[in-house]
C-alpha positions as CSV (number, residue, x, y, z in Angstrom):
1,M,81.2,43.3,110.2
2,T,78.3,44.6,108.1
3,G,76.2,47.6,108.6
4,M,78.8,49.8,110.1
5,T,80.4,53.0,108.7
6,S,83.9,52.9,107.8
7,T,86.2,55.4,109.4
8,A,89.0,54.9,106.8
9,R,88.4,58.2,105.3
10,P,87.6,61.5,107.0
11,F,84.1,62.4,107.5
12,L,84.1,66.0,106.3
13,N,84.2,66.1,102.4
14,R,87.2,67.5,100.6
15,R,85.4,70.7,99.5
16,L,85.1,71.8,103.1
17,A,88.1,70.1,104.7
18,E,90.3,73.3,104.4
19,F,87.9,75.3,106.5
20,G,87.5,73.7,110.0
21,T,86.5,75.8,112.9
22,T,86.3,79.4,112.1
23,I,88.8,81.8,113.6
24,F,85.9,83.8,115.2
25,A,85.0,80.7,117.3
26,E,88.7,80.2,118.3
27,M,89.4,83.8,119.3
28,S,86.1,84.2,121.0
29,A,86.9,81.2,123.2
30,L,90.3,82.6,123.9
31,A,88.7,86.0,124.9
32,A,86.3,84.0,127.4
33,A,89.1,81.9,128.7
34,T,91.4,84.8,129.5
35,G,88.9,87.6,130.4
36,A,90.3,89.6,127.4
37,I,88.1,92.5,125.7
38,N,86.9,90.9,122.6
39,L,87.5,93.2,119.6
40,G,87.6,90.2,117.3
41,Q,84.1,89.3,116.2
42,G,81.8,92.0,114.8
43,F,78.9,92.2,117.0
44,P,77.7,95.1,119.2
45,D,77.8,95.0,123.0
46,T,74.6,97.1,123.2
47,D,71.2,96.5,121.7
48,G,69.7,98.7,119.0
49,P,66.7,101.0,119.0
50,E,64.1,100.4,121.8
51,E,61.4,101.0,119.6
52,V,62.5,98.2,117.3
53,R,62.8,95.7,120.2
54,E,59.3,96.7,121.3
55,A,58.0,95.9,117.7
56,A,59.4,92.3,118.0
57,V,57.7,92.0,121.4
58,R,54.4,93.2,119.9
59,A,54.8,90.8,117.0
60,L,55.4,87.8,119.4
61,Q,52.6,88.8,121.7
62,D,50.1,89.4,118.7
63,G,51.1,86.0,117.3
64,R,52.5,87.4,114.2
65,G,55.3,85.2,112.9
66,N,55.2,82.5,115.5
67,Q,54.4,80.0,113.0
68,Y,56.1,79.6,109.5
69,P,56.2,83.0,107.8
70,P,55.7,82.9,104.0
71,G,58.8,81.6,102.1
72,P,59.8,84.9,100.5
73,G,59.5,86.7,103.8
74,V,56.4,88.6,105.3
75,P,54.9,91.2,102.9
76,E,55.4,94.1,105.3
77,L,59.3,93.3,105.3
78,R,59.4,92.9,101.7
79,T,57.7,96.1,101.1
80,A,59.8,98.0,103.6
81,I,63.0,96.8,101.7
82,A,61.8,97.8,98.5
83,D,60.8,101.2,99.9
84,H,64.2,101.6,101.4
85,Q,66.0,100.9,98.2
86,R,63.7,103.3,96.4
87,R,64.0,106.1,99.0
88,R,67.8,105.7,99.5
89,Y,69.0,104.9,96.1
90,G,66.3,105.5,93.5
91,L,66.1,101.7,92.8
92,S,62.6,100.3,92.2
93,F,62.0,96.7,93.1
94,D,58.6,94.7,93.1
95,P,58.3,93.4,96.7
96,D,56.5,90.4,95.4
97,T,58.9,89.1,92.8
98,E,62.2,91.0,93.4
99,V,62.8,90.8,97.1
100,L,63.6,87.7,99.2
101,V,64.2,87.7,102.9
102,T,67.0,85.3,104.2
103,A,68.4,84.1,107.3
104,G,71.0,86.8,107.6
105,A,73.4,87.9,104.8
106,T,75.3,84.6,105.3
107,E,72.2,82.6,104.1
108,A,71.8,85.1,101.3
109,I,75.3,84.6,100.2
110,A,75.0,80.8,100.4
111,A,71.7,80.6,98.6
112,T,72.9,82.9,95.8
113,L,76.1,81.1,95.1
114,L,74.5,77.5,95.3
115,A,71.7,78.8,92.9
116,L,73.9,80.6,90.2
117,L,77.0,78.4,90.2
118,E,77.9,75.2,88.4
119,P,80.8,73.0,89.3
120,G,83.8,74.4,87.5
121,D,82.8,77.9,87.3
122,E,84.9,80.5,88.6
123,V,84.0,83.3,91.0
124,V,86.3,86.5,91.1
125,A,86.2,87.9,94.6
126,L,88.2,90.7,96.3
127,E,90.7,89.5,98.7
128,P,90.6,89.7,101.7
129,Y,87.1,88.4,102.0
130,Y,84.6,87.4,104.5
131,D,85.2,83.7,105.4
132,S,81.8,82.3,104.2
133,Y,82.4,83.5,100.7
134,A,85.1,80.8,100.3
135,A,83.2,78.2,101.9
136,C,80.0,78.9,99.9
137,I,81.9,78.8,96.6
138,A,83.4,75.5,97.6
139,M,80.1,74.1,98.6
140,A,78.8,75.1,95.0
141,G,81.7,73.1,93.5
142,A,83.0,76.3,92.0
143,T,86.6,77.8,91.9
144,R,87.4,81.1,93.7
145,V,89.8,83.5,92.0
146,P,91.0,86.1,94.3
147,V,92.0,89.7,93.3
148,T,93.9,91.3,96.2
149,L,93.2,94.6,97.7
150,R,96.6,96.0,98.4
151,P,97.6,98.4,101.1
152,D,98.5,102.0,100.3
153,P,100.4,103.3,103.2
154,E,100.4,107.0,101.9
155,Q,96.5,107.1,101.7
156,A,96.1,104.6,104.7
157,R,93.7,102.5,102.7
158,F,93.5,99.4,100.6
159,R,93.1,99.9,96.8
160,L,91.7,97.7,94.1
161,D,93.9,97.3,90.9
162,L,91.3,97.4,88.1
163,D,93.9,95.9,85.5
164,E,94.3,93.0,87.9
165,L,90.6,92.5,88.3
166,R,90.2,92.5,84.4
167,D,93.0,89.9,83.9
168,A,91.3,87.6,86.4
169,V,88.2,87.2,84.3
170,T,88.5,84.1,81.9
171,G,86.0,82.2,79.7
172,R,85.1,80.3,82.8
173,T,84.2,83.2,85.0
174,R,80.5,83.0,85.9
175,L,80.2,86.0,88.4
176,L,82.1,88.6,90.3
177,L,81.7,88.7,94.1
178,I,82.0,92.3,95.4
179,N,81.9,93.7,98.8
180,T,81.5,97.3,99.6
181,P,82.0,98.9,102.2
182,H,84.6,96.2,102.5
183,N,85.2,93.9,105.5
184,P,87.8,93.5,106.9
185,T,89.8,96.4,105.3
186,G,87.2,99.2,105.7
187,T,87.5,100.3,102.1
188,V,84.6,101.8,100.3
189,L,84.9,101.4,96.5
190,T,84.6,104.7,94.6
191,R,81.9,105.4,91.9
192,D,84.8,105.3,89.3
193,E,86.0,101.9,90.6
194,L,82.3,100.6,90.6
195,A,81.9,102.0,87.2
196,A,84.9,100.1,85.9
197,I,83.4,97.0,87.5
198,A,80.0,97.5,85.8
199,E,81.6,98.0,82.4
200,L,83.7,94.8,83.0
201,A,80.5,92.8,84.0
202,V,78.6,94.0,80.9
203,E,81.5,93.6,78.4
204,R,81.9,90.0,79.6
205,D,78.3,89.3,80.3
206,L,78.9,88.4,84.0
207,L,76.6,88.1,86.9
208,V,77.6,90.2,90.0
209,V,76.8,89.5,93.6
210,T,77.3,92.6,95.8
211,D,77.4,92.4,99.7
212,E,76.3,95.8,101.0
213,V,75.6,94.9,104.5
214,Y,77.7,97.9,105.8
215,E,75.7,100.3,103.5
216,H,74.9,102.6,106.3
217,L,78.3,102.7,107.8
218,V,80.4,105.0,105.5
219,F,82.4,107.8,107.0
220,D,83.8,111.3,106.1
221,E,83.8,111.8,102.5
222,A,83.1,108.3,101.5
223,E,79.8,107.4,99.5
224,H,78.1,104.1,99.2
225,V,77.1,103.6,95.7
226,P,74.9,100.5,95.0
227,L,76.1,98.6,92.1
228,A,72.8,98.0,90.7
229,T,72.3,101.9,90.3
230,L,75.0,101.8,87.6
231,P,74.3,101.4,83.7
232,G,73.7,97.9,82.6
233,M,73.7,96.4,86.2
234,R,70.0,96.3,87.3
235,E,69.2,93.1,85.6
236,R,72.6,91.3,86.3
237,T,73.2,92.1,90.0
238,V,72.2,90.3,93.3
239,T,72.3,92.8,96.0
240,I,72.6,91.5,99.5
241,G,71.5,93.5,102.5
242,S,71.1,93.0,106.4
243,S,69.4,94.4,109.3
244,G,72.0,93.2,111.9
245,K,74.7,95.7,111.1
246,T,72.5,98.7,110.6
247,F,70.2,98.1,113.8
248,S,72.4,96.3,116.2
249,F,70.4,93.0,116.4
250,T,72.7,90.6,115.0
251,G,71.1,87.6,116.8
252,W,67.9,88.1,114.8
253,K,69.4,87.0,111.6
254,V,67.4,88.9,109.2
255,G,69.0,89.5,105.8
256,W,67.6,90.0,102.1
257,V,68.2,89.8,98.4
258,T,67.1,92.4,95.8
259,A,67.4,91.4,92.2
260,S,65.5,90.9,88.9
261,P,62.7,88.3,89.1
262,G,64.6,85.5,87.4
263,L,67.5,86.0,89.7
264,V,65.4,86.1,92.8
265,T,63.5,82.9,91.7
266,A,66.9,81.2,91.3
267,V,68.2,82.2,94.8
268,R,64.7,81.3,96.4
269,S,64.9,77.8,94.9
270,A,68.1,77.2,96.8
271,K,67.0,79.2,99.8
272,Q,64.0,76.9,100.4
273,F,66.1,74.0,101.1
274,L,68.4,75.7,103.5
275,T,66.4,77.3,106.3
276,Y,63.1,77.5,104.3
277,V,62.1,80.5,106.6
278,S,63.3,82.1,109.7
279,S,63.0,84.9,112.2
280,G,59.2,85.2,111.9
281,P,58.5,87.9,114.6
282,F,61.7,89.7,113.9
283,Q,60.8,90.3,110.2
284,Y,57.8,92.5,111.4
285,A,60.3,94.4,113.8
286,V,62.8,95.0,110.9
287,A,60.0,96.3,108.7
288,E,59.3,99.0,111.2
289,A,63.3,99.6,111.6
290,L,63.7,100.3,107.9
291,S,61.0,102.9,108.2
292,L,62.8,104.9,110.9
293,P,63.5,108.4,110.0
294,D,66.9,109.4,108.3
295,G,68.0,111.0,111.7
296,Y,68.4,107.4,113.0
297,F,70.8,106.5,110.4
298,D,72.7,109.8,110.7
299,D,73.0,109.4,114.4
300,F,74.1,105.8,114.2
301,R,76.9,106.7,111.6
302,A,78.1,109.7,113.8
303,D,78.3,107.4,117.0
304,M,80.1,104.8,115.0
305,R,82.6,107.5,113.5
306,V,83.4,108.6,117.2
307,K,84.2,105.0,118.1
308,R,86.4,104.5,115.0
309,D,88.4,107.6,115.8
310,L,88.9,106.6,119.6
311,L,90.0,103.1,118.7
312,A,92.1,104.3,115.7
313,A,93.8,106.8,118.0
314,G,94.5,104.2,120.7
315,L,96.0,101.6,118.3
316,A,98.3,104.3,116.7
317,D,99.4,105.2,120.3
318,A,100.2,101.5,121.0
319,G,102.5,101.5,117.9
320,F,100.4,99.9,115.2
321,A,100.2,101.4,111.7
322,V,96.6,102.1,111.2
323,F,94.5,101.9,108.0
324,R,91.6,104.4,108.8
325,P,88.5,102.8,107.5
326,A,86.1,104.7,105.4
327,G,83.4,102.1,106.1
328,T,82.2,99.1,108.1
329,Y,83.1,98.9,111.9
330,F,86.5,97.3,111.7
331,V,89.9,98.9,111.7
332,T,92.9,96.9,110.1
333,T,96.3,97.5,111.3
334,D,99.7,96.6,110.4
335,I,101.9,95.0,113.2
336,R,105.2,95.5,111.6
337,P,106.1,98.7,113.4
338,L,105.7,96.6,116.5
339,G,108.5,94.3,115.3
340,E,105.9,91.6,114.6
341,S,105.1,89.9,111.1
342,D,102.9,86.9,112.0
343,G,99.3,88.0,112.6
344,F,98.3,84.4,113.8
345,A,101.0,84.4,116.4
346,F,100.4,87.9,117.5
347,C,96.5,87.6,117.9
348,R,97.0,84.3,119.8
349,S,99.4,86.0,122.3
350,L,97.6,89.4,122.6
351,P,95.2,88.3,125.2
352,E,98.0,87.3,127.5
353,R,100.3,90.3,126.6
354,A,97.5,93.0,126.6
355,G,94.1,91.6,127.4
356,V,92.6,92.2,124.1
357,V,91.5,89.9,121.4
358,A,91.6,90.7,117.6
359,I,91.5,88.7,114.3
360,P,94.4,88.0,112.1
361,N,93.6,89.2,108.5
362,A,95.4,86.3,106.9
363,V,92.3,84.0,107.6
364,F,90.7,86.2,105.0
365,Y,93.2,85.5,102.3
366,D,93.9,82.7,99.7
367,H,97.4,84.3,99.5
368,R,98.0,84.1,103.4
369,E,101.5,85.8,102.9
370,E,99.6,88.9,101.7
371,G,97.6,89.2,104.8
372,A,100.2,87.9,107.4
373,P,101.1,91.2,109.0
374,F,97.6,92.8,109.3
375,V,95.3,92.4,112.2
376,R,91.6,93.5,112.4
377,F,89.9,95.1,115.5
378,A,86.2,95.8,115.8
379,F,85.0,99.1,117.2
380,C,81.3,98.5,117.5
381,K,81.5,98.5,121.3
382,R,80.7,100.7,124.1
383,V,83.0,103.8,124.4
384,S,84.1,102.7,127.9
385,V,85.1,99.2,126.5
386,L,87.1,100.9,123.7
387,E,88.8,103.3,126.0
388,E,89.8,100.4,128.4
389,A,91.1,98.3,125.4
390,A,93.3,101.4,124.3
391,T,94.6,101.6,127.7
392,R,95.5,97.9,127.7
393,L,97.2,98.0,124.3
394,K,99.6,100.8,125.4
395,A,101.4,98.0,127.1
396,L,102.7,97.1,123.7
397,A,104.3,100.3,123.0
398,G,106.1,100.2,126.3
């Protein structure tokens, strides 16, 4: 017969065939089916500031953003992003040429990698990494080169081997993909580590894409240092930010890119063929959110620190080895003290055993064996939910 599509080969192209359904969809479905507490996917279970929500309502009622907003983002938000970068970090960006609003950080990552990579380019990324990194590198036809953050049990954190990072760079390396504060390990790269990354990028003339969506979630003595503030980095760095993690409105999907004019123009060229525009009324609300007083950010961080400590203590009581995060809202644990070693099997059985859902870190690794015994829990939930989860997890220790 003619005019019919052959099913002799798979419909999904080879570049994406390895990805399939995300682990977040699988584990969230498992939580719904079992009634388990979902500490897998990183979304809050309460809304952010009421005044920000009201700003979105006003924008809707006033007809602002109900039609297509400008492609680069509404001027109010671009100006607010530039003001935020200057006020917090001393970085000066032109809101008209150096700021681009995106459909969340996920689109920012996709548009940036699609714009800047050619087939055959290599991207050095810190492993474990957020799963969209690998998919977007694949869609661009590039090759990912993982550099593994390794556990340091004495310091209860994951560390970057700078020599390994340097050795990973070849003549085919186009860019470094950096995430700090780091999801899923909770590591916050130090100023010295970032200075070494900057030195390498300048020496080898590399672009750097830095995912800083957890910039306002750093704890204790940790400090968030934007890579673009370091010598030689302002013109070669694409910085990705997001409102979802900071203001607890993850469904609004408002993210952004800040970079030099040439880099922003390149990213915008790809972004216009993805969503074109998005989140019209919410852009006005996020502009107001970014102008909130410093007290909001301090209180937000303090609240998350309390939740981190509550869940970390509950996990330790349940028998996990806990890597206390210096940033983000995730806790990585080692299940080997529980007599387990397969994170996938453990997470798939945990809802029935303890009524809690978590994510196996191995999904964030190319080297699956490196991540096999590690499991991630999200603590961006109500205190009562975390207390109940801790109580349920004690069943594992018994």
